[in-house]
C-alpha positions, 0 to 999 in steps of 0.5 A, spaced: 149 064 392 142 067 395 140 060 397 147 059 401 145 066 404 139 065 406 141 058 410 146 062 413 141 067 416 137 062 418 142 058 422 144 065 425 137 066 427 135 060 430 141 060 434 140 066 437 133 064 439 135 058 442 140 062 445 136 067 448 131 062 450 137 058 454 138 065 458 132 066 460 131 059 462 137 057 465 142 062 464 149 063 460 151 057 459 144 053 458 144 058 452 150 057 449 149 050 449 142 050 446 145 055 440 151 050 438 146 044 438 141 049 434 146 051 429 149 044 429 143 040 427 141 047 423 148 045 419 146 038 419 140 039 416 141 044 410 148 040 408 143 033 408 138 036 404 144 039 399 147 032 398 140 030 396 139 034 392 145 033 388 144 026 388 137 027 385 140 031 380 145 025 378 139 021 377 136 025 372 143 026 368 142 018 368 136 017 365 
Protein backbone atom coordinates (compact mmCIF):
# COMPACT_ATOMS: atom_id res chain seq x y z
CA UNK A 1 0.00 0.00 0.00
CA UNK A 2 2.88 2.38 0.75
CA UNK A 3 4.29 1.84 -2.71
CA UNK A 4 0.97 2.74 -4.32
CA UNK A 5 0.84 5.98 -2.32
CA UNK A 6 4.43 6.81 -3.29
CA UNK A 7 3.74 6.16 -6.98
CA UNK A 8 0.60 8.30 -6.89
CA UNK A 9 2.42 11.11 -5.14
CA UNK A 10 5.25 10.97 -7.67
CA UNK A 11 2.73 11.23 -10.54
CA UNK A 12 1.03 14.23 -8.95
CA UNK A 13 4.31 16.02 -8.23
CA UNK A 14 5.57 15.49 -11.78
CA UNK A 15 2.28 16.72 -13.24
CA UNK A 16 2.42 19.82 -11.03
CA UNK A 17 5.97 20.56 -12.18
CA UNK A 18 5.02 20.14 -15.82
CA UNK A 19 1.97 22.36 -15.28
CA UNK A 20 4.05 25.13 -13.74
CA UNK A 21 6.69 24.95 -16.49
CA UNK A 22 4.02 24.91 -19.18
CA UNK A 23 2.26 27.91 -17.65
CA UNK A 24 5.49 29.87 -17.49
CA UNK A 25 6.43 29.06 -21.08
CA UNK A 26 3.13 29.26 -22.90
CA UNK A 27 0.13 29.92 -20.72
CA UNK A 28 -2.52 27.88 -18.97
CA UNK A 29 -3.48 25.78 -21.99
CA UNK A 30 0.07 24.55 -22.50
CA UNK A 31 0.37 23.89 -18.76
CA UNK A 32 -2.78 21.77 -18.69
CA UNK A 33 -1.73 19.92 -21.84
CA UNK A 34 1.75 19.11 -20.52
CA UNK A 35 0.38 18.07 -17.11
CA UNK A 36 -2.11 15.73 -18.80
CA UNK A 37 0.64 14.18 -20.90
CA UNK A 38 2.80 13.77 -17.83
CA UNK A 39 0.04 12.05 -15.87
CA UNK A 40 -0.85 9.69 -18.68
CA UNK A 41 2.75 8.70 -19.34
CA UNK A 42 3.53 8.25 -15.64
CA UNK A 43 0.46 6.12 -15.04
CA UNK A 44 1.26 4.01 -18.10
CA UNK A 45 4.84 3.54 -16.94
CA UNK A 46 3.83 2.47 -13.43
CA UNK A 47 1.10 0.18 -14.78
CA UNK A 48 3.66 -1.51 -17.03
CA UNK A 49 6.05 -1.89 -14.11
CA UNK A 50 3.38 -3.59 -12.02
CA UNK A 51 2.46 -5.90 -14.91
CA UNK A 52 6.12 -6.83 -15.36
CA UNK A 53 6.49 -7.61 -11.66
CA UNK A 54 3.32 -9.70 -11.74
CA UNK A 55 4.64 -11.67 -14.72
CA UNK A 56 7.95 -12.17 -12.93
CA UNK A 57 6.17 -13.56 -9.86
CA UNK A 58 4.16 -15.90 -12.08
CA UNK A 59 7.40 -17.18 -13.67
CA UNK A 60 8.85 -17.79 -10.21
CA UNK A 61 5.77 -19.81 -9.20
CA UNK A 62 6.01 -21.96 -12.34
CA UNK A 63 9.63 -22.92 -11.63
